[in-house]
Each structure stands twice: as structure tokens, then as C-alpha cells.
C-alpha positions as CSV (number, residue, x, y, z in Angstrom):
1,M,131.9,-163.4,-87.8
2,A,133.1,-166.6,-89.2
3,A,130.3,-168.5,-87.5
4,R,127.9,-166.0,-89.1
5,S,129.3,-166.7,-92.2
6,Q,129.1,-170.4,-91.7
7,H,125.5,-170.3,-90.4
8,G,124.7,-168.0,-93.1
9,G,126.4,-170.3,-95.6
10,P,124.2,-173.3,-95.2
11,A,121.2,-171.1,-94.9
12,A,122.0,-169.4,-98.2
13,N,122.7,-172.7,-99.9
14,G,119.6,-174.3,-98.5
15,G,117.2,-171.5,-99.4
16,G,118.7,-170.3,-102.8
17,A,115.6,-170.9,-105.0
18,P,113.2,-169.0,-102.8
19,A,115.7,-166.1,-102.6
20,L,116.0,-165.7,-106.5
21,L,112.3,-165.6,-107.1
22,P,111.8,-162.0,-105.8
23,L,114.8,-160.9,-107.9
24,L,113.4,-162.5,-111.1
25,L,110.1,-160.7,-110.5
26,L,111.9,-157.4,-110.1
27,L,113.8,-157.9,-113.4
28,L,110.5,-158.8,-115.3
29,S,108.8,-155.7,-113.9
30,A,111.8,-153.5,-115.0
31,A,111.8,-155.1,-118.5
32,A,108.1,-154.2,-118.8
33,I,108.9,-150.6,-118.2
34,I,111.7,-150.3,-120.9
35,P,110.4,-149.0,-124.3
36,R,110.6,-151.6,-127.1
37,G,110.7,-149.0,-130.0
38,D,107.0,-149.4,-130.8
39,G,106.5,-145.7,-130.5
40,Q,109.6,-144.8,-132.6
41,N,109.5,-144.3,-136.4
42,L,112.3,-144.1,-138.9
43,V,111.9,-141.6,-141.7
44,T,113.9,-141.1,-144.9
45,E,113.5,-139.9,-148.5
46,D,114.6,-141.1,-151.9
47,V,117.5,-139.1,-153.4
48,T,117.9,-138.2,-157.1
49,V,121.3,-136.7,-158.0
50,V,123.2,-135.8,-161.1
51,E,126.4,-137.7,-161.8
52,G,129.3,-136.0,-160.2
53,D,127.2,-134.0,-157.7
54,V,126.7,-134.6,-153.9
55,A,123.9,-136.9,-152.5
56,T,122.7,-136.4,-148.9
57,I,121.2,-139.4,-147.1
58,S,119.2,-138.6,-143.9
59,C,117.9,-141.2,-141.4
60,R,115.6,-139.5,-138.9
61,V,113.8,-140.9,-135.8
62,K,110.5,-139.7,-134.5
63,N,109.9,-140.1,-130.8
64,S,113.6,-141.0,-130.2
65,D,114.7,-142.8,-127.0
66,D,118.4,-142.6,-127.7
67,S,118.5,-145.9,-129.6
68,V,121.4,-146.5,-131.9
69,I,121.1,-145.4,-135.6
70,Q,123.3,-146.9,-138.4
71,L,123.5,-146.6,-142.2
72,L,124.2,-149.4,-144.6
73,N,125.1,-149.4,-148.3
74,P,123.4,-151.6,-151.0
75,N,125.8,-154.4,-150.1
76,R,124.7,-154.1,-146.5
77,Q,128.0,-152.9,-145.3
78,T,127.9,-150.4,-142.5
79,I,128.7,-146.9,-143.6
80,Y,128.1,-145.2,-140.2
81,F,127.4,-146.6,-136.8
82,R,126.3,-143.6,-134.8
83,D,129.1,-141.2,-135.6
84,F,131.7,-143.8,-136.4
85,R,132.5,-144.7,-140.1
86,P,133.7,-148.3,-140.4
87,L,133.7,-148.2,-144.2
88,K,136.9,-147.0,-145.7
89,D,135.3,-144.7,-148.4
90,S,136.3,-141.1,-147.8
91,R,133.5,-139.9,-150.1
92,F,131.0,-140.5,-147.3
93,Q,131.2,-137.7,-144.7
94,L,129.1,-137.2,-141.6
95,V,127.0,-134.1,-141.9
96,N,124.9,-134.4,-138.7
97,F,124.6,-136.8,-135.8
98,S,122.1,-136.7,-132.9
99,N,119.8,-138.9,-131.0
100,S,117.1,-138.2,-133.7
101,E,119.1,-138.0,-136.9
102,L,122.0,-139.4,-138.8
103,R,122.8,-137.4,-142.0
104,V,125.6,-138.5,-144.3
105,S,126.8,-136.9,-147.6
106,L,128.2,-138.8,-150.6
107,T,130.4,-136.7,-152.9
108,N,131.3,-137.3,-156.6
109,V,128.4,-139.6,-157.1
110,S,128.7,-142.2,-160.0
111,V,126.3,-144.6,-161.6
112,S,127.8,-147.4,-159.5
113,D,126.5,-145.7,-156.3
114,E,122.9,-146.1,-157.4
115,G,120.8,-148.5,-155.3
116,R,119.1,-148.9,-151.9
117,Y,120.7,-147.6,-148.7
118,F,119.3,-148.9,-145.4
119,C,118.7,-147.0,-142.2
120,Q,118.6,-149.2,-139.1
121,L,117.4,-148.4,-135.5
122,Y,118.5,-150.7,-132.7
123,T,115.3,-151.4,-130.9
124,D,113.5,-154.6,-129.9
125,P,112.7,-155.6,-132.4
126,P,115.1,-153.6,-134.7
127,Q,113.6,-151.2,-137.3
128,E,114.8,-150.8,-140.8
129,I,113.8,-148.6,-143.7
130,Y,115.6,-148.0,-147.1
131,T,116.1,-145.0,-149.3
132,T,116.9,-145.2,-153.0
133,I,119.6,-143.2,-154.8
134,T,118.9,-142.5,-158.5
135,V,121.8,-141.2,-160.6
136,L,121.1,-139.0,-163.6
137,V,123.6,-138.8,-166.5
138,P,123.2,-135.8,-168.9
139,P,124.1,-136.3,-172.6
140,R,127.8,-136.4,-173.1
141,N,127.6,-134.6,-176.5
142,L,125.0,-132.9,-178.6
143,V,125.7,-132.7,-182.4
144,I,123.7,-131.6,-185.5
145,D,124.7,-133.3,-188.7
146,I,123.3,-131.7,-191.9
147,Q,123.1,-133.5,-195.2
148,K,124.0,-130.6,-197.4
149,E,125.9,-127.5,-196.2
150,I,124.5,-125.4,-199.0
151,A,121.0,-126.2,-200.2
152,V,119.0,-124.9,-203.3
153,E,115.6,-123.3,-202.9
154,G,112.9,-126.0,-203.0
155,E,115.1,-128.9,-202.0
156,E,114.4,-131.2,-199.0
157,I,117.4,-131.6,-196.7
158,E,118.0,-134.0,-193.9
159,L,119.3,-133.0,-190.4
160,N,120.2,-135.4,-187.6
161,C,120.7,-134.5,-184.0
162,T,122.4,-137.0,-181.7
163,A,122.5,-136.9,-177.8
164,M,124.9,-139.6,-176.6
165,A,125.3,-141.6,-173.4
166,S,122.5,-140.2,-171.2
167,R,120.4,-141.7,-168.4
168,P,117.5,-141.8,-168.7
169,A,116.9,-141.4,-172.5
170,T,116.6,-137.8,-173.6
171,T,113.8,-136.1,-175.5
172,I,114.9,-134.1,-178.6
173,R,112.9,-131.1,-179.9
174,W,113.5,-129.2,-183.2
175,F,113.0,-125.5,-183.8
176,K,113.5,-123.4,-187.0
177,G,113.8,-119.9,-185.6
178,N,110.9,-119.7,-183.1
179,K,108.8,-122.3,-184.8
180,E,108.8,-125.8,-183.4
181,L,109.1,-128.7,-185.9
182,T,108.5,-132.4,-185.6
183,G,111.3,-134.9,-186.0
184,K,111.6,-138.7,-185.8
185,S,113.6,-140.2,-182.9
186,E,115.4,-143.5,-182.4
187,V,116.7,-144.8,-179.1
188,E,119.7,-147.1,-178.7
189,Q,120.7,-148.6,-175.3
190,W,124.3,-149.4,-174.4
191,S,124.6,-151.1,-171.0
192,D,122.8,-148.7,-168.7
193,M,123.2,-145.6,-171.1
194,Y,121.0,-144.4,-173.9
195,T,121.9,-142.7,-177.2
196,V,119.0,-140.8,-179.0
197,T,119.1,-139.7,-182.6
198,S,116.4,-137.5,-184.1
199,Q,115.9,-137.0,-187.8
200,L,114.4,-133.9,-189.4
201,L,113.4,-133.5,-193.0
202,L,113.1,-129.9,-194.0
203,K,112.1,-128.4,-197.4
204,V,113.9,-125.1,-197.6
205,G,113.0,-121.8,-199.4
206,R,114.7,-118.5,-199.8
207,E,113.2,-117.2,-196.6
208,D,115.2,-119.9,-194.7
209,D,118.6,-118.5,-195.7
210,G,120.4,-117.5,-192.6
211,V,117.8,-119.0,-190.2
212,P,119.1,-121.1,-187.3
213,V,117.9,-124.7,-186.9
214,I,118.0,-125.6,-183.2
215,C,118.2,-129.0,-181.5
216,L,117.0,-128.7,-177.9
217,V,117.3,-131.5,-175.3
218,D,114.7,-132.2,-172.6
219,H,116.5,-134.1,-169.7
220,P,116.1,-134.0,-165.9
221,A,119.8,-133.8,-165.5
222,V,120.4,-130.7,-167.6
223,K,118.6,-127.5,-168.5
224,D,118.7,-125.5,-171.7
225,L,121.1,-127.8,-173.5
226,Q,120.9,-127.0,-177.2
227,T,123.0,-126.7,-180.4
228,Q,122.2,-125.0,-183.7
229,R,123.2,-124.8,-187.3
230,Y,122.5,-121.9,-189.7
231,L,120.9,-122.8,-193.0
232,E,122.5,-121.6,-196.2
233,V,120.0,-121.5,-199.1
234,M,120.7,-120.6,-202.8
235,Y,117.9,-119.1,-204.7
236,K,117.3,-117.4,-208.1
237,P,116.9,-113.6,-208.4
238,Q,114.0,-111.5,-207.3
239,V,113.5,-108.9,-209.9
240,R,111.8,-105.5,-209.4
241,V,111.3,-102.7,-211.9
242,S,110.7,-99.2,-210.5
243,Q,109.8,-96.0,-212.4
244,N,112.2,-93.1,-211.5
245,Y,110.6,-90.6,-213.8
246,P,107.9,-89.5,-214.0
247,V,107.5,-90.1,-210.3
248,Q,103.7,-90.1,-210.5
249,G,101.1,-89.5,-213.2
250,L,100.8,-90.5,-216.8
251,T,103.6,-91.1,-219.3
252,R,102.9,-88.5,-222.0
253,E,104.4,-87.9,-225.4
254,G,107.5,-85.8,-225.5
255,E,108.3,-86.5,-221.8
256,P,111.2,-88.7,-220.6
257,L,110.9,-92.1,-219.0
258,E,113.5,-93.6,-216.7
259,L,113.2,-97.1,-215.3
260,T,115.5,-98.9,-212.8
261,C,115.8,-102.7,-212.5
262,A,116.8,-104.2,-209.1
263,A,117.6,-107.9,-208.7
264,F,118.5,-109.8,-205.5
265,G,119.5,-113.4,-205.3
266,K,122.0,-115.9,-203.9
267,P,124.4,-115.8,-205.4
268,Q,124.1,-112.2,-206.5
269,P,122.9,-112.0,-210.1
270,T,125.7,-111.8,-212.6
271,D,123.7,-111.1,-215.8
272,M,121.1,-108.4,-216.1
273,R,119.6,-107.1,-219.4
274,W,116.7,-105.1,-220.8
275,L,114.6,-106.2,-223.8
276,R,111.3,-105.4,-225.5
277,V,108.8,-108.2,-225.5
278,D,107.6,-109.3,-229.0
279,D,109.4,-106.4,-230.7
280,E,112.8,-104.8,-231.1
281,M,114.1,-102.3,-228.7
282,P,113.7,-98.7,-230.2
283,Q,117.0,-97.2,-231.3
284,H,116.5,-94.1,-229.2
285,V,116.2,-96.1,-226.0
286,V,119.4,-95.9,-223.9
287,V,120.2,-98.8,-221.6
288,S,122.9,-98.3,-219.0
289,G,123.4,-101.2,-216.7
290,S,120.2,-101.6,-214.7
291,N,118.7,-98.3,-216.0
292,L,116.6,-97.8,-219.1
293,L,116.0,-94.2,-220.4
294,I,113.7,-92.9,-223.1
295,S,114.4,-89.2,-223.4
296,N,111.4,-88.3,-225.7
297,L,108.4,-90.6,-225.5
298,N,106.2,-91.2,-228.6
299,K,103.4,-93.6,-229.5
300,T,105.8,-96.1,-231.1
301,D,107.3,-96.7,-227.7
302,N,104.2,-98.5,-226.5
303,G,104.8,-102.0,-225.4
304,T,106.2,-104.3,-222.7
305,Y,109.8,-103.8,-221.5
306,R,111.4,-106.6,-219.6
307,C,114.3,-106.8,-217.2
308,E,115.9,-110.2,-217.0
309,A,118.4,-111.3,-214.3
310,S,120.0,-114.7,-213.8
311,N,122.5,-116.4,-211.5
312,A,123.8,-120.0,-211.0
313,V,120.4,-121.1,-209.7
314,G,118.0,-119.8,-212.3
315,K,116.5,-116.8,-214.2
316,S,113.7,-114.4,-213.4
317,H,112.3,-111.3,-215.0
318,A,110.0,-108.3,-214.4
319,D,107.9,-106.6,-217.0
320,Y,107.0,-102.9,-217.4
321,M,104.0,-102.2,-219.7
322,L,104.4,-98.7,-221.3
323,F,101.5,-96.8,-222.7
324,V,102.2,-93.3,-224.0
325,Y,99.3,-90.8,-223.7
326,D,98.7,-87.6,-225.6
327,T,100.1,-84.5,-224.2
328,T,96.6,-83.3,-223.4
329,A,95.8,-86.3,-221.3
330,T,95.0,-85.3,-217.7
331,T,93.5,-88.4,-216.2
332,E,95.5,-89.6,-213.3
333,P,96.0,-93.4,-212.7
334,A,93.3,-94.9,-210.3
335,V,95.8,-97.0,-208.4
336,H,99.2,-96.0,-207.0
337,G,101.8,-98.1,-205.4
338,F,103.3,-101.5,-206.1
339,T,101.2,-104.6,-206.0
340,Q,102.9,-107.9,-205.2
341,L,101.7,-111.3,-206.4
342,P,104.1,-113.9,-205.0
343,N,104.2,-117.5,-206.2
344,S,104.2,-118.9,-202.7
345,A,103.1,-117.9,-199.2
346,E,106.7,-117.4,-198.1
347,E,107.5,-114.8,-200.7
348,L,105.4,-111.9,-199.3
349,D,107.7,-109.5,-197.6
350,Y,110.1,-107.4,-199.7
351,G,110.0,-104.1,-198.0
352,D,108.2,-100.8,-198.8
353,L,107.4,-100.9,-202.5
354,S,105.4,-97.7,-202.8
355,G,105.8,-95.0,-205.4
356,T,104.2,-96.0,-208.7
357,A,101.4,-98.0,-210.3
358,V,102.2,-101.5,-211.4
359,L,100.9,-104.5,-213.3
360,L,102.3,-107.9,-212.6
361,N,103.0,-110.4,-215.3
362,A,105.9,-112.5,-213.8
363,S,107.6,-115.4,-215.4
364,T,110.6,-117.4,-214.3
365,E,112.8,-119.8,-216.2
366,A,115.4,-122.2,-214.5
367,L,118.8,-122.6,-216.0
368,P,119.5,-126.1,-217.4
369,T,122.2,-126.9,-214.9
370,V,120.1,-126.5,-211.8
371,Q,116.6,-127.7,-211.0
372,I,114.4,-125.2,-209.3
373,S,110.8,-125.9,-208.2
374,N,109.8,-122.6,-206.6
375,A,109.1,-119.6,-208.8
376,S,110.4,-116.2,-207.9
377,I,108.7,-112.9,-207.5
378,A,108.7,-110.3,-210.3
379,L,107.2,-106.9,-210.0
380,H,106.0,-105.2,-213.1
381,P,105.0,-101.6,-213.1
382,D,102.5,-100.3,-215.8
383,S,102.5,-96.7,-217.0
384,R,98.8,-96.9,-217.9
385,A,97.8,-97.8,-214.3
386,G,94.1,-97.1,-213.8
387,E,93.5,-96.3,-217.5
388,E,94.1,-99.9,-218.4
389,G,90.7,-100.9,-217.1
390,A,89.0,-98.5,-219.4
391,I,91.0,-99.5,-222.4
392,R,90.1,-103.2,-221.7
393,S,86.5,-102.2,-221.4
394,V,86.7,-100.6,-224.9
395,D,88.2,-103.7,-226.3
396,H,85.4,-105.8,-225.0
397,A,82.8,-103.4,-226.4
398,V,84.4,-103.6,-229.9
399,V,84.5,-107.4,-229.8
400,G,80.9,-107.5,-228.6
401,G,79.8,-105.2,-231.4
402,V,81.5,-107.3,-234.1
403,V,79.8,-110.4,-232.8
404,A,76.4,-108.8,-232.8
405,V,76.8,-107.6,-236.4
406,V,77.8,-111.1,-237.5
407,V,74.8,-112.7,-235.8
408,F,72.4,-110.1,-237.3
409,A,73.8,-110.7,-240.8
410,M,73.3,-114.5,-240.4
411,L,69.7,-114.0,-239.3
412,C,69.0,-111.7,-242.3
413,L,70.5,-114.3,-244.6
414,L,68.3,-117.1,-243.1
415,I,65.2,-114.9,-243.6
416,I,66.0,-114.2,-247.3
417,L,66.7,-117.8,-248.0
418,G,63.4,-118.8,-246.3
419,R,61.4,-116.3,-248.4
420,Y,63.1,-117.4,-251.6
421,F,62.3,-121.1,-251.1
422,A,58.7,-120.3,-250.1
423,R,58.0,-118.3,-253.3
424,H,59.4,-121.0,-255.7
425,K,57.5,-123.9,-254.2
426,G,54.7,-125.5,-256.5
427,T,54.0,-127.5,-259.7
428,Y,56.1,-126.9,-262.8
429,F,55.5,-128.0,-266.5
430,T,58.2,-128.6,-269.1
431,H,58.0,-127.7,-272.7
432,E,57.9,-131.3,-273.6
433,A,54.4,-131.5,-272.3
434,K,52.9,-128.9,-274.7
435,G,50.3,-130.4,-277.1
436,A,50.0,-133.6,-275.1
437,D,46.6,-132.8,-273.8
438,D,44.8,-133.2,-277.2
439,A,46.5,-136.5,-278.2
440,A,44.6,-139.7,-278.5
441,D,47.4,-141.9,-277.2
442,A,50.9,-141.6,-275.9
443,D,52.6,-142.0,-279.2
444,T,50.6,-139.2,-280.7
445,A,51.3,-137.0,-277.7
446,I,55.0,-137.5,-278.2
447,I,54.8,-136.7,-281.9
448,N,52.7,-133.6,-281.4
449,A,54.6,-132.4,-278.4
450,E,56.9,-129.3,-278.9
451,G,60.4,-130.5,-279.1
452,G,59.2,-134.0,-280.2
453,Q,60.1,-135.8,-283.4
454,N,60.3,-132.6,-285.4
455,N,63.2,-131.4,-283.3
456,S,64.8,-134.7,-282.9
457,E,66.7,-134.3,-286.1
458,E,68.6,-131.4,-284.6
459,K,69.8,-133.5,-281.7
460,K,71.1,-136.6,-283.3
461,E,73.9,-138.4,-281.7
462,Y,76.4,-140.6,-283.4
463,F,78.2,-143.4,-281.7
464,I,81.5,-144.7,-283.3
């Protein structure tokens, strides 16, 4: 045995190179059979997460051959090597590990966690792919600042809505009720955060009182984030005169008439009074607060009766035009119901105003202490209703007749003057020419002429 080993020893030493050649060929053939990872593919997706939420990173392998998968952070520190976590950050937790996937969760994500994370597959050559984590930061606070807490009708007020410390910058939208408005936005960047301020200029009217103005934020990190402020608008009174009796029909002699004045404003009107336009109020008219009563109508009551109301913002009035008919009058008014003529498009809706015929002749007057640009609405019923058109037609006919008579008289005068001047046109002789035809010369003609020298004595003139 020892000799075998000795004989074998020199033989092994002497023929070492030829003996290693088959072994090297065997290793090369085996290496050619081992996969190099060319058929394996790493797959991952970018992650978008809201600050404070959980981000999940997944490294997946297609056509896996049990190669090692690991996950690295943006600083290229290993987070997980297979199912082992070398990084001492307990926010990273293993969700799933297999030959084809490494899935890791990151809790309580902050802006500092944003960046590229690398998935590596240990093949020959190694494969690497990265996924990007994007952190969204919703606005920290949303505030509406209003220039004036209480506005006056017709004023333009300024509102500002601020969304602070968001990422990316927010988009601010304005609404008044259900109507979207357009504001002007400014963006300020502080480090990696954005503050957006939007300005809205709004001209308010009485219809805006109590209406919410809404500031709405569009941001991928938050949904339905909004804040609102309710507008408070002061406006002068809206005055309306209604006829309580007679409910319908004509206002006739001997019958009663009752009118009621209603006024609405903000603040509520504190002063309301009745007066007769361009005339004194009849003594038999009874005024009690907002009511006016005439117990026995007569022709002297005809005229315009006005109800005035005022508050701290301004003054408004409504007129009622009264026309008293004979007791035998039977013609009914052609138009029934209130007619409304607002001064602006916003002043259209004041409820059901049916019940009597009206004529509008509104007028408003602002108090000296407050400037008001919008006029208010005043409703003015007319007792004559449909008869007024006929009365106006009669007035026009009378005026037309008078004009026709005047024109006819002037034409007649022109004709008479023309005929007069035509008849007195021709050659005229004076008395001084009598006897001048038979005179031999001019001196003789003057002497013989009637009214000549013989009469000259009677017309002597003396100069002193």
C-alpha cells in the first residue's frame, strides 16, 4: 500500500497538468449550463403616498431562478437582504418574501423619505431597477379673510383664502352659493412647501345677504377640503303698498278705501309715514301706523298717496294713485295683479304679489350718512287700473284738438293778410300833385298845387 502510494506519488506529480485538463473542461461545461439571469426581469412601480400614510414597495421577479433579491434606500443602504433587515429603522416592515417577490412597507411616511429606492437581483451580471416614492402634503390650514364683516348694498368687498404649507401647490376655487366665481391666486414657496393665496373681489347686493362664499381646494392629497363665510349685507327698504279694500274692482264715491304699506330692509325700517304727493293729506284720511283709511271716498280724494320708509342705509317709497269713480261706474279694470319693475336684475323675486291692479312710479333717496348705489324696488298700486289708458287717450285727443285749432287759426290769418296786401297794391297820388298837370314849369306847378303857397301861411314854423 505504501509502495502504491509511492508509485502513485511520482506518477501524480509527473502527470498533474494532463490530469487537470479534463476537470477544467468539466467545469466550463457546467458553467455554460448555469443561467446568467438574462431571462429574468425585475419589475416595480412608482409609489405616491400622503404624508403620514403607509407606502408599500414591491420588487418582483419574472422567470425567477431563486436569485437573491435585496432593497436599498436612496442612500444605497440595504433595507432588506432577502428576508433580513440590516437597516435599523423599524418603520420598514417585511410584508412578503418569496423567490419571486420582496415586498416591504414603510409606515408614517414623511417628506424626508421621498426619493429613489433600488431593487437589486444577484445574477451575473446583477440587475437593478429603481422605484420613486413621492410624498404629498395636504394644506395645513385653510382660512377665509373678509375685508368687511358687514357690507352695504352696492359695495365691492375683498375676500382672501389662504392654503398654507402644501405639496404640490394647491388650486383654489371660489363659489357663491352654487355659482363658481373667478379669483386671482399667488403662490409662495418656502423650502419644499407651497402657500397659495387667492383674492376675490365681489360686489354685493341685497340678494347676497346670508349667502355662503365657499373656498374650495383642489389637491391630490385631500378631497373636499373647503371653508366658507356667510355674507352680511345691509340694504335700504323695499316698500310695497297693497289695497285691502276694495279687494277688486273700482274705487267709487261713498265707498271706503284701506291701504297697507309693507317695508322690508336690513336693518328693519324704523321710520314709516304716509303723505300725499303735491298736495296736503285730506283731513278725513286716517293714518294708523302702516295703514291708511278713507271711510267715505269723494272726488277731492283723487291723487297720489305715498308710503315712505327709511333705515340707516337709505330711504325708499311706493306710490298709490287714487282715482275715484262715480257710483254708477261699472267698468272693471283691464289688468289685475301686481306688476314689478325692479331697478336691477337681482331684484326680481319678492313672492306672490297678486290681488290688485298697480302702477309703478318708484323713487329712492339715500340718506346723507350712507352712500348707496343700487335703487330699491317700490310697488305702486293704482285704483284706476285699466281705465287709466282710456283717460290718457282722452288727454291726448284734447291736446291734439287744441293744436289743430291753433294751426287752423294761423292759416286763416295768413290768408287774410295776403288778400289785404294784394288789394292795396298799386300807384297812389297825393293831394300835393293836384293842378300840377296844367302848369308850364315846376314853380308854377307848386304855386297852383292844392296845399301849395296858399296854404303855406297856415303852416308857418318859428325857430327861436
